[in-house]
C-alpha positions as CSV (number, residue, x, y, z in Angstrom):
1,X,-7.6,18.8,11.2
2,X,-7.7,20.4,14.6
3,X,-5.7,19.8,17.8
4,X,-7.7,17.7,20.2
5,X,-6.4,19.6,23.1
6,X,-6.8,23.2,22.0
7,X,-8.8,23.1,19.0
8,X,-6.1,25.0,16.9
9,X,-5.9,24.2,13.1
10,X,-3.1,21.8,12.2
11,X,-1.0,21.1,9.2
12,X,-1.7,17.5,8.1
13,X,2.0,16.6,8.6
14,X,2.3,18.2,12.2
15,X,3.4,15.9,15.1
16,X,3.1,18.7,17.7
17,X,0.5,21.5,18.0
18,X,2.0,25.0,17.3
19,X,-0.3,26.7,19.6
20,X,-0.2,24.4,22.9
21,X,2.7,22.2,22.0
22,X,1.0,18.9,22.8
23,X,1.9,15.8,21.0
24,X,-0.7,14.8,18.3
25,X,-2.0,11.3,18.1
26,X,-5.6,11.5,16.9
27,X,-6.9,14.8,15.6
28,X,-10.4,16.1,15.6
29,X,-12.2,16.2,12.3
30,X,-12.9,19.7,10.9
31,X,-15.8,19.5,8.5
32,X,-14.8,22.6,6.6
33,X,-15.0,23.2,2.8
34,X,-11.4,21.9,2.4
35,X,-12.4,18.7,4.2
36,X,-15.4,18.2,1.8
37,X,-13.1,18.6,-1.2
38,X,-11.1,15.7,0.2
39,X,-14.2,13.7,0.9
40,X,-15.1,14.0,-2.6
41,X,-11.8,13.2,-4.0
42,X,-11.7,10.2,-1.6
43,X,-15.0,8.9,-3.1
44,X,-13.7,9.4,-6.5
45,X,-10.5,7.6,-5.8
46,X,-12.4,4.4,-4.4
47,X,-14.6,4.5,-7.4
48,X,-11.8,4.5,-9.8
49,X,-10.0,1.7,-7.7
50,X,-13.2,-0.4,-7.8
51,X,-13.4,0.0,-11.6
52,X,-9.8,-0.7,-12.2
53,X,-10.0,-3.9,-10.0
54,X,-13.2,-4.9,-11.9
55,X,-11.4,-4.4,-15.3
56,X,-8.6,-6.5,-13.9
57,X,-10.8,-9.3,-13.0
58,X,-12.3,-9.4,-16.6
59,X,-8.8,-9.3,-18.0
60,X,-7.7,-12.3,-16.0
61,X,-10.9,-14.2,-17.1
62,X,-10.3,-13.7,-20.7
63,X,-6.5,-13.2,-21.1
64,X,-3.3,-14.5,-19.3
65,X,-2.2,-13.2,-16.0
66,X,0.9,-11.6,-17.5
67,X,-1.3,-9.2,-19.6
68,X,-3.5,-8.4,-16.6
69,X,-0.3,-7.3,-14.8
70,X,0.4,-4.9,-17.5
71,X,-3.1,-3.7,-17.7
72,X,-3.8,-3.1,-13.9
73,X,-0.3,-1.5,-13.5
74,X,-1.0,0.9,-16.4
75,X,-4.4,2.0,-15.0
76,X,-3.0,2.3,-11.3
77,X,-0.1,4.5,-12.8
78,X,-2.6,6.7,-14.6
79,X,-4.7,7.1,-11.5
80,X,-1.8,7.9,-9.2
81,X,-0.4,10.4,-11.7
82,X,-3.7,12.2,-12.1
83,X,-4.1,12.6,-8.3
84,X,-0.5,13.8,-7.9
85,X,-1.1,16.3,-10.5
86,X,-4.2,17.5,-8.8
87,X,-2.5,17.9,-5.5
88,X,1.4,17.4,-5.9
89,X,2.7,19.1,-2.8
90,X,1.4,16.8,0.0
91,X,2.5,13.8,-2.1
92,X,6.0,14.9,-2.8
93,X,6.6,15.7,0.9
94,X,6.3,12.0,1.5
95,X,9.3,11.4,-0.8
96,X,11.6,13.3,1.5
97,X,13.1,12.0,4.7
98,X,16.5,11.9,6.6
99,X,18.0,8.6,6.9
100,X,17.1,6.6,10.0
101,X,18.5,3.2,11.2
102,X,15.6,2.1,13.4
103,X,13.0,1.8,10.6
104,X,15.2,-0.8,8.6
105,X,15.6,-2.7,11.9
106,X,11.8,-2.8,12.2
107,X,11.3,-3.8,8.5
108,X,13.9,-6.6,8.7
109,X,12.5,-7.8,11.9
110,X,9.0,-7.9,10.6
111,X,9.8,-9.6,7.4
112,X,12.0,-12.1,9.3
113,X,8.8,-13.0,11.4
114,X,6.1,-12.8,8.7
115,X,7.7,-14.3,5.6
116,X,8.3,-18.0,7.0
117,X,4.8,-18.0,8.5
118,X,3.1,-16.9,5.3
119,X,5.3,-19.0,3.0
120,X,4.8,-22.3,4.8
121,X,1.2,-21.6,5.7
122,X,0.1,-20.7,2.1
123,X,2.0,-23.7,0.8
124,X,0.3,-26.1,3.3
125,X,-3.1,-24.5,2.5
126,X,-2.6,-24.8,-1.3
127,X,-1.3,-28.3,-1.3
128,X,-3.9,-29.7,1.3
129,X,-7.0,-28.1,0.4
130,X,-6.7,-27.1,-3.2
131,X,-4.3,-29.7,-4.4
132,X,-2.1,-27.2,-6.2
133,X,1.2,-25.5,-5.4
134,X,0.6,-22.0,-6.9
135,X,3.6,-19.6,-7.3
136,X,3.6,-16.0,-8.5
137,X,6.3,-16.7,-10.9
138,X,4.7,-19.2,-12.9
139,X,3.0,-16.8,-15.1
140,X,6.2,-15.3,-16.3
141,X,8.0,-18.6,-17.4
142,X,6.4,-18.2,-20.9
143,X,8.0,-14.7,-21.4
144,X,11.3,-14.0,-23.0
145,X,13.0,-13.2,-19.6
146,X,11.1,-14.8,-16.9
147,X,13.4,-13.7,-14.0
148,X,13.5,-10.1,-15.1
149,X,9.7,-9.9,-15.7
150,X,9.0,-11.7,-12.2
151,X,11.2,-9.3,-10.3
152,X,9.8,-6.3,-12.4
153,X,6.1,-7.2,-11.9
154,X,6.2,-8.9,-8.5
155,X,8.5,-6.6,-6.6
156,X,9.6,-3.3,-8.3
157,X,6.4,-2.1,-9.8
158,X,3.9,-3.2,-7.0
159,X,6.4,-1.9,-4.4
160,X,6.2,1.7,-6.0
161,X,2.8,1.9,-7.5
162,X,0.7,0.3,-4.6
163,X,2.8,2.5,-2.1
164,X,1.9,5.6,-4.1
165,X,-1.7,4.6,-4.3
166,X,-2.6,3.4,-0.7
167,X,-0.1,4.9,1.5
168,X,0.6,7.9,-0.6
169,X,-2.6,9.4,-2.3
170,X,-5.3,7.3,-0.4
171,X,-3.5,7.9,3.0
172,X,-3.3,11.6,2.4
173,X,-6.9,11.9,1.5
174,X,-8.1,10.1,4.6
175,X,-5.9,11.9,7.0
176,X,-7.9,15.0,6.3
177,X,-11.3,13.2,7.0
178,X,-10.4,11.0,10.0
179,X,-7.8,10.0,12.7
180,X,-4.3,8.5,11.8
181,X,-5.4,5.2,13.4
182,X,-8.5,4.9,11.4
183,X,-6.7,6.0,8.3
184,X,-4.1,3.2,8.8
185,X,-7.1,0.8,9.4
186,X,-8.8,1.7,6.3
187,X,-5.9,1.7,3.9
188,X,-5.0,-1.7,5.2
189,X,-8.4,-3.2,4.7
190,X,-8.5,-1.7,1.1
191,X,-5.0,-2.9,0.2
192,X,-6.0,-6.5,1.4
193,X,-9.2,-6.7,-0.6
194,X,-7.7,-5.1,-3.7
195,X,-5.7,-8.3,-4.3
196,X,-8.6,-10.4,-4.6
197,X,-7.3,-13.4,-2.8
198,X,-9.1,-14.6,0.3
199,X,-6.3,-16.7,1.6
200,X,-4.0,-13.8,1.3
201,X,-6.0,-11.5,3.6
202,X,-4.6,-13.2,6.8
203,X,-1.2,-11.8,5.9
204,X,-1.9,-8.9,3.6
205,X,-3.9,-7.1,6.5
206,X,-1.0,-7.1,9.0
207,X,1.4,-6.3,6.2
208,X,-0.9,-3.3,5.3
209,X,-1.0,-2.2,8.9
210,X,2.7,-2.4,9.1
211,X,3.2,-0.3,6.0
212,X,0.6,2.2,7.3
213,X,2.5,2.5,10.5
214,X,5.8,3.3,8.8
215,X,4.0,5.8,6.7
216,X,2.6,7.7,9.5
217,X,5.4,7.2,12.0
218,X,8.1,8.5,9.8
219,X,6.0,10.8,7.5
220,X,7.2,9.2,4.3
221,X,6.5,6.4,2.0
222,X,10.1,5.6,1.2
223,X,10.4,3.0,4.0
224,X,7.3,1.5,3.0
225,X,8.3,1.1,-0.6
226,X,11.6,-0.5,0.5
227,X,9.7,-3.1,2.7
228,X,7.2,-3.8,0.1
229,X,9.9,-4.4,-2.6
230,X,12.1,-6.3,-0.2
231,X,9.4,-8.7,1.0
232,X,8.0,-9.3,-2.8
233,X,11.7,-9.8,-3.8
234,X,12.2,-12.4,-1.3
235,X,9.1,-14.1,-2.5
236,X,10.4,-14.2,-6.0
237,X,13.8,-15.5,-5.1
238,X,12.4,-18.2,-3.1
239,X,10.0,-19.6,-5.7
240,X,12.6,-19.4,-8.4
241,X,14.9,-21.3,-6.2
242,X,12.3,-24.1,-5.8
């Protein structure tokens, strides 16, 4: 990437240009050999993601959803691990940050507004249009430890693996190819459609935008992981109490 003000080459994590000192908000794309490398990696990543989602869809059709959760998370973990091994430095840089109080206020405020809207809207749509009251935790009641598995597969694992995939690996690849704003948009769209739920799109998309904002604003995925896990944990807790 290059500075839009003076054209100087930039580090992908830079917030200010080392040459002219201007604040960076949207960088000019540099179609060098390095960018071509990241373009190829991005195409490969999206291809693998589509294959994983296709496999997951087949598993759901033929097996129970608990097995599909295990299958999809294993495949996502292997994909994330492979891309981390290929290019570890940019990824591990996202796991380091100094503590800030402001992002936690933003996270709690966002969840406080989003959760009740989503919870009651989805409940109304399911009961009014589809005559069902679907809950994420239902598929875990036939397991030996339903509460444990519900928090594990709805909150903990998705909060880590999905953030590693979308705001970690995928976000890093796209930042070398396009502007930060467009990167946030693309990852939010991909994150939304990856869940194969039309009803969920109206809240997964703004949720993905917010997670992308946290990732770019604070140059780390730790706040996004916390936000993702906390939101899903609240969903599990509320559904278990019903």
